[in-house]
N, C-alpha and C positions, 0 to 999 in steps of 0.2 A: 356766591361763595365759591372759592376755587381751592382745590387740593392738587398737590403735585406728586407725580410718580416718577419713574425712571425715564420713560420716553413718552408719557402721556400726562395730560392734566385733566382733572375732573371739575366740571362746572355744574352748579345747580341753578335751575331756572324756576322761579316761583311766579305763578299766575293766580290772580283772584278769580273765583268762580261764583256763579249765582247758585242759589239753593236748588237742589234737584226736586222732582216731584215727590209726593209723600211716600209712594211705594219704594222708590230708590233710596230716599232718606232713611226709611225704616230698615232696609237691607243693610245699610252701613251701620246703623245703630246696633242691629243684631250681631254683626261681626265684632264690633267694638265690645259688646257685652261678653261674648265668648272669649275674646282676647283678655279682658279684665279678669274673668273667672280663672282662666288658665294661669295668668300671672299670680293671682292670689293663692292658688293651690301650690304653686312652686314656692311662694313665700312661706306658706304654712309649713311645708316640709323643711325649709331652711331654718325657720325659727325653732321648730321642734328639735332639730339636731344641733343647732347652735347652743341650746340649753344643755344638751348632753355633753357637748364639747366643753362648754364653760364649766360644768360641774367637774368633769374629769381633769381639766387643765388648771382649775383654780388652785392657787397657792396662797394660803393664809399667812399673813405676816403682820404681827402687831406693830412693829416699828413703822411699816409702810402706812398702816391705818393711822398711827399717831401723827405721822408727817402730814397726811391729808387733813386731819383735824386741826393741826397747828396752822396750816395754810389757810383754811377757811376762816379761822379766828383773825389771823393777821390781815387778810384781804378785807374782811368786814370792818376791822379797825381802821384800815387805810381809807376805805370809802367814807367812814364816819368823819375822819379828819378833813378829807377833801370837801365834803359837803358842809362842814361846820366851820371850825376855827382857822383852817388853812395854816397850820404850823409846819413850815417847810422843813425845819430841822427834824421834827418828829416824823414827818412823812419819809424823809431820806433814811432815817433809822429803821423804820418799818420795812421799807423797800429792800434794804440790805438783808434784813432777817428773812424776808420772803425768798430772795435769791439763794440764801444759805440753806433754807429748808428744802427748796427745790433741788439743790445740788445733792443733798443727802438722800432725798427720795429717789433721784435718778440712779444713785449707786445701788440702793436696795432693789429697785426695779430690775436692774441688770442681773442681779443674783436670782431673782424670781424668774426671769426669762430663761436663764440657764436650766432651771428645774423643769420649766414647761417644755423646753426643747428636748430634754432627755425623755420626757413622757411621750413626746410625739414619735419617738423611735420604737415604742413598745407595740406589741401585737394588738392590744386593746384599742389603741388609737386608729390603727389600720382597719380594725373591725368596724369601728364607728363610721369611718369614711365609706366602707363598702355598704353598710346599712343605708346611709344617706343616699348613695348613688342608686341603690336598688329602688328606694321609694321615689326618687326623681324619675327614673325610667318608667315606673308604673304610672305616674301622672302623664308622662309624655305619650305612652301607649294609649291611655284613655282618650287623649285629645287628638290622636291620629285619625280617628274615625269621626271626629266632631268638627275639627278646625283644619282648613286647608293649609298645606305645608308652607305656603307663602306667608300667611299670617302667623302661623305657629313659630316659624323661624324668627320673625321680627320680634315676637314676645321674648324668645330666648336670648336674642342678641341684647335687648335692653336689660333683661334680668341679669345676665352675667356681667355686663358692663357695670351695672349698679353694684353688683356684688364686689367687684374689684375696687370700685370707688369707696365703698363702705370700709373695706379692709385698710385702705390707705388713710382714711380719715379717723379711724378708730383710735390708733396710737395708744393701745393698751386700755382705753376706756370702753365702757359698755356702749355698743353701737349696733343696732339691729335693723332688719328689714321691717318696713311697715306695710300693712295691707292698704290697697288703693281702693277707695270707694268708687263705685261706678258713677260717672257723670256724663256719659254719652259723647265724650270728646276724645279725639285721638286720630290715628292714621291707619289707613289700609294701603298696603304697598305691594308692588310687583317687582321681582328681581329677574333680571335677564342674564344669560350666559356671558360672563366676562372673560373666561379662559378659552373660549372657543376660537377656532380659526377666524381670521379677519373676514373671510368670505361668508361665514355662518353667523356673524354678529348682526345685531339689529341696527341697520343704518337709520338715522333720524328721518330720512326721506320716506322710509318704508311705512312708518306709522301713519303718514298722510295718504297712503295709497290703499289702505284698508286690507292689506295682506296679512297683518299680524292678528292672530285670533284672540289675544289677551288685551291688547292696547291699541286703540285707533283714535285718530283726530281727523275731523273733517278738514279738507284742504282749505287753505287760506289764500285768497287772491293776492297776486303780486302788488296790486294797488294799495294793499294794507301798509306797504313800506314805501311805495314810490309816489303815491298821489300827492299833489302839491298842497291840498287842503287838509288840515289836521282833523276836522270834523268828518271828512270822508274817509280818511285813514282809519279812524276809530270804528266806523260802520263796517268796513271790510274785515276788521280784526275779530269780529264776533264769530265764534265757532263752537263746536261741541266735542267733548271727549267721551269715548265709549271705553269703559274700564271694567275689567273682570275682577270681582271682589270675592268670589267663592266658587268652589267646585264640589258637587254632590252627585247622588245617583241620577238626578235629572239632567246633569250636564253642567255647563258653565253658567254662572249668574253674573249679569252685567248691570251696571248703572250708567246713565247718560247725564252729563252735567254740562250746561252751557258756561263758557268762559270767554274772556277777551285775551287774545294772544298779543300782548303789547310789544313783544320782541321775538324775532325768529330764532329757531334753533340753528346752530351751525350745520351747514349742508354736509360737511365732511366728518360729522361726529357720530359716535356710537352710543345708543341709549342703553344704560346699565340698570336704571331703577326709575320707577314712577310711583308716586304716592298721592293719595287723596287724603287731605287733612281736614277733619271736622273740628273747627276751633270756635272758641267763644271770644267775641269782640265786644267788650262791655256787657250789655245784657242781650246781645244778638248772637245768632248762630251764623257763622260764615264758613265757606269752603275754600280750600286752596289746592291747586294742582302743582306738585313739585316734580320736575323732570331732571334726572341726573344723567349727564352725558360725559363721554370721554372723547378727547381729540388729541391729535399729535401735538406734542409740546413745540411751540414756536422756536425757531433758531435763536439762540442767545446773541444779543448784540455785542460787538467787539470794539466799538468806537470809544472815544475818550470824552464824549459830551456828558458831563457830570453835573448833578445838582445835589446839594446837601440840604436836609430839612431838620430843623431843631423843633422838637415837639414840646409844648408847654403852654400854659394858659395864663392870661393876665387880663384883668378887667380894665377897660379904657372907656373914654367918653362915648366913642362910637360903637361900642360892643365889647366882645371878648376876643382877644388875639389867641389863637390856638396853635400857630406854627409860624416860623420864620425860615425863608429859604434863600440860598445863595447858589449861583450857577457858574459855569466855566467862562461865561462872557463878562462876569463881574456884575451882572444884574442881580438884584435882590428884592424881596418883597415879603408880604405877610398874608396870612390867611385869617380873616376876621369873621366871626359870627356876629351879625348886626344886632342892633338893639331890639328889633322885632322878635327875633328868636329868643333873646334873653328874657324879654318881657313875657313871651309865651311860656317859657319854663317857670317863671315866677307865678303866672296864673295857674299852671298845673299844680305847683306846690301849695297855692292857696286852696285849690279844690281838695287836694289831699288832706290838708290841715283841717278844712271844714268838715270833711267826712270823719276824721279822727275825733274832733271835738264833739260831734254829734253822737259818736259811739261812746265816748267817755261819759257824756251826760246820761245816756240811758242806762249805763252800768251803775252809776251812782243812784239813780232813781230805783232800779231794780233791787239793789241791796237794801235801801230804805223801805221799800214796799214789803219785802220779805220779812223784815224785822217787825213791822207793824201788823202783819197779817198771818202770823205763824199759826193761829188757831183755826183758820179756814183752809190752809194749804193742805192738799191731799198728800198721801204717802209718796206717790211717784215723783211729785214735785220736790218734796223734802229730800228724797234720795238723790235727785238730780243736783241739788244745791246743799249737800251735806255740810260743806264749809263755804259759807258766803264770802269769806274774806278773799277767796281765790277769784271771785268774779272780777274784782278790780284789776287782776293781772291778765285778763283776757286780751289778746293782741289781735285776734281775727274776728271780723264781724260775722263770719259764718256760724260761729258758736251761738250767737244771739238769734240768727235766722233759723238754725236747727231747733232752738228752744221754741221759737214762734210756731213752727210747724207741729212740734210735739204738743204744745199747748192748744193749738187749734183743734187737734183730734181728741183732746182730753179736757174739755172745758169743765169748770166747777163753779159753784155758787159764790158770788162775791168777787169774781175776777174781772167783771165787765170794764171797770174804769182803767185798770192798768193794761189789760189785753188790748183795749182800744188805743192806748198810748203806744204800745209795742207795735201795733199795726201801722200807726202813723210813722213811727221810726223806720220801719221796714220800707215803706213807700218812699220816704225821703232819701234813705240810704241808697235805694235803687237809682234814684235820680242823680245823687252825688257821685255814685260809682260810675255811671255812664259819662257824666261830665268830666270826671278825672281821667277816665280811660281814653276818651276821645281827644282830650287836650294832650295827653302823653303821646299817643300815636301820631298825632299831627306834627308836634314839635320835633319828635325823633326823626320822622320822615324828612322834614325840612332840613334838619341838621345833616343827616346822612346824604341828602341830595347835594348840599354844599360841598361835602367831602368828595363825592363822586365827580363833581364838575372839576374840582381842583386836581384830583388824581388824573382825569382825562387829559389835562394840559401837560402831563409828564411824558406823553408819547414821543416827543422830539428828542428825549434824552436817552443815552445808552446805559448810564449808571445812576442809581439813586442811593444816596447815603442817608440813613436815618439812625437816630440814637437808639441804643438798647434800653428798653424800658421793661421793668419787672412789674407786670400787671398784677401778679399775685401779691407782691409786696405793697403795691399801692392800695389794694382793696382790703389788706389784712388789718384787723384791729390790733391796737397796741395791747401788750400785756399790762395788767393793772399796776405793776410795780414800775413800769416805764413812764407813767404819767400820761396826760393828755397832750399830744404834740400837735394836733390839728384842731382848728375851730370848725364849727358847723358850716360857716360861710365858705371856707376853703374846700370842705367836703362837697358842698353843693356845687362849687365851681368845677370840681373834678367830674361830677356827674354830667354837667352841661357840656364840658369840653369833650369828654369821652375819648381820650387819646387812642384807646384800643380800636375804636370805630374808624378813626382817621388812618391809623396804621394798617388796618385790614383793607381799606379802600386803596391805599397805595400799593400794598403787596398784591392784591387781586389784579389790579391793572398791570403791574409789572409781569406777572405770570402770563397774562394773555398776550402781552406785546414782546416778550422775550427780553425785558429790561433787567439788568443785574441789580439786585438789592443788596447793599453792603451795610451791615449792622455794626456800628462802632460804639465803644464804651464812652459815655458822655462825661466821664469824670473830669472835673476842672475845666470843661469847655467854656463855661460862663465866667470862671474866675481867671483863667489864663489869658493874658493879652495876646491877640493874634499878631501884633507887631513886634513886641520885644520878648514875649514868652514868659514874662513875670507872672507869678500866681499871687494875687493880692486880694484879700477880702475887702469889701467895700460896703458902706452903709446905704448907698443909693440902690434901691431895689430895681430900678428901671435901666440905669446906665452904668457902664464900666468906666471908671475914672482912674486911668493908669498914670503912674509917675512919669512915663515917657512922653506924655502929652496927648495920648489918645483919649477921647471922650466919645464912647460909642454905645449904642443900644446893646444891652447885654445878650439879647437873643440873636442879633446879627453877629455879634462877636462869637457866640457859640456855633452858629451855622458855618462861619468862616473856618473856625477850628476843626469842625467836623470834616469840612471839605479838604483841609490841609492834611488830614490823617490818611487820605487815599490818593491825593493828587496835588501837584504844585500849581500855584496861582501864577499866571503870567505877570512878569515884573511890572509892566506898564499898568495893568489893572490893579495890582497891589498898591502901587504908588498913588493911584487915583483914589482908592479907598482910604488910604492913610490921610491924604489931603482933605478928603470930605469929612473926616472924623477927628481932626485936630482941634484942641481947645483954642489954639492961637495959630497965627500964620507961620508955619515951619516948612511950607512947600519948597521954598527956595533952597533951604538947607538940605532937604531930602534929595532934590534933583541935583 
C-alpha cells in the first residue's frame, strides 16, 4: 500500500511470521486484552453521554413519526407485490408514493434540525460536553499507569476515527458505539518520530544493526536477493524481529518472532511505524509484521508515452476480461482472468453456500426441538430463546456457537440427543469455515498477483489514463423504490473482477515510479465512436456498430476515447486502427 505526501511517499511492507513461543504469545495477548478493556471503557463513557445528548436534543414531532409509519407500510406493500403478483403499474404507483412521503419527511426533518441546532448553542449543551470530556480524561488517566503510551495512542486513534465514521453514517438515525468482545486478535504497534530532523530519523538500515532499543531485525544476507536458486534465496530470507511491546517498572518487555523477509526495505527509507498483528486465518492463529516507511517521492516523468486503460468486466470463453488498454504506439490488448481463477471463485462460493445451508438446517431443527421439548427446558434456556421466531433470522454462525458453549456448561436432563446433534454441527461448520476461508484467500491472492504483474508492465510509460470509477456507488444497494437493477450474477462478476484492486495496483506502481495518473470521466466513452464522434446506442453488448462503418470492440473503442481525452493519436496509427475495424473495405477511400 502506498500513500502520497508533499515530498515523500509512504509504503507499507507486510511479512508473514511464524508463531512465537508461548511466553511471547501470552505477552501479546495480555497487551491486546488491556487495549480491548481500554477501548470498551471509552465506549461506555461515549454511550452514557450519547444517551444524555439524545434526550436533550430529541425533538418530538408527530408528523415525522407518521411519515415513518407510512413509509414502513408502503415499503412492506412494495415487497409483497414484488414477491407475489409482479403488478408493474401498482409497483410504480407505490414507488411514487414512497418518494413523495420521503420528500415530506425531509422537509420536517430540516425544521427539527433547526431546533436541535438552537439547543446546541445553550449552556446546558456545553455543560454536557464538559462532563463527557471530564469522564474521558479520567479513563485516560487510569490507563496511563497500566498501558504503555504507544498502545494507548493506537486505541485512541481507532476510537476517534470510528466516532467520526459513526457520525457520518448516522444521518439522523440512531447509531451507537458497540462494545468489542475480547478475541485475542489485534495489533501491537510502535511509532517513531516523523517530525524530527532527517539526521535523527530512523533509517531502515539502522534496524538491522541492532542500534535501536525498541525495534530490531537480524541482518539478512545479500544472497537472499541475489542467489540464482530460488530455494536458496528462501533459506537466506529467514530472520527474526525483536519488538518492544510494553514498558513497566521492570523496564522494556520484548518479543522475538521468526519471519521470512521476502522483499527488502528501501535503503534510503525512514521507518515511521511497525506493527505486530495477531490475526485469525480460518481456524488458525497467524502473525504478521507490518513496517511502514517513508521515502522521497520519485521525480515525476515528463514524457508523452501514454497508455489508457478502460476498466470493466465481461465474461468470455477463456475467462473474464477486466480491462482493455491502448497506448501511444497504437498497440492495444486486454487483461484477462483465466478460467482457473473463475473456477476457483465458483468453488469458494460453493463452500460458502454449503456452510450457509448447514447453518439454516440446524436453525430449523433447533426451533422444532424447542417446540417439542418445552416441558424439560430450564429457565436459562427459555430466557435465551424467549422468541423462537427470531432464530430463523440469525445471520451469523457465532450465535449458535455461543449457544453451544453455554449449553455445554449448563447441561440438563433430556438434552442428550440434540446436544449431540449440535456438537456434530459445530465440528462440521469448523471444517466448512476453514475450507471456505482458504479458498477465498488463495483465489484473491492469485487475482491480485495477476493485477500486480500487469501493473509492473506500465513502467515504460510516462502517463497512465484511467477512468473515474465511483466505488461507493458500485457497492451501494439500491433504494427499494428504485427496484432491482442488478442480478446476482452481475454482482458476483463485480466481486471477481474487483476493479478497485486493479485500480490500486496501477496507482501504487505509478507512485513508486513517478508515473502521472490521469483520471478521466468515462461518460459516453463506449457509446461515442472514436472515428466520427457520433453517440449512438446499440444492441450488441460486445461491439460498437457505428453508421460510419466502424465495427469495433466497445472496450477498445472506450480505451481509444480515453486516450484522445489527453493526447492526440498519430494520424498513421489512427488510419491503421480505422482500417482494422471497418465492416467493409474502405481503406482506399480513407487513404
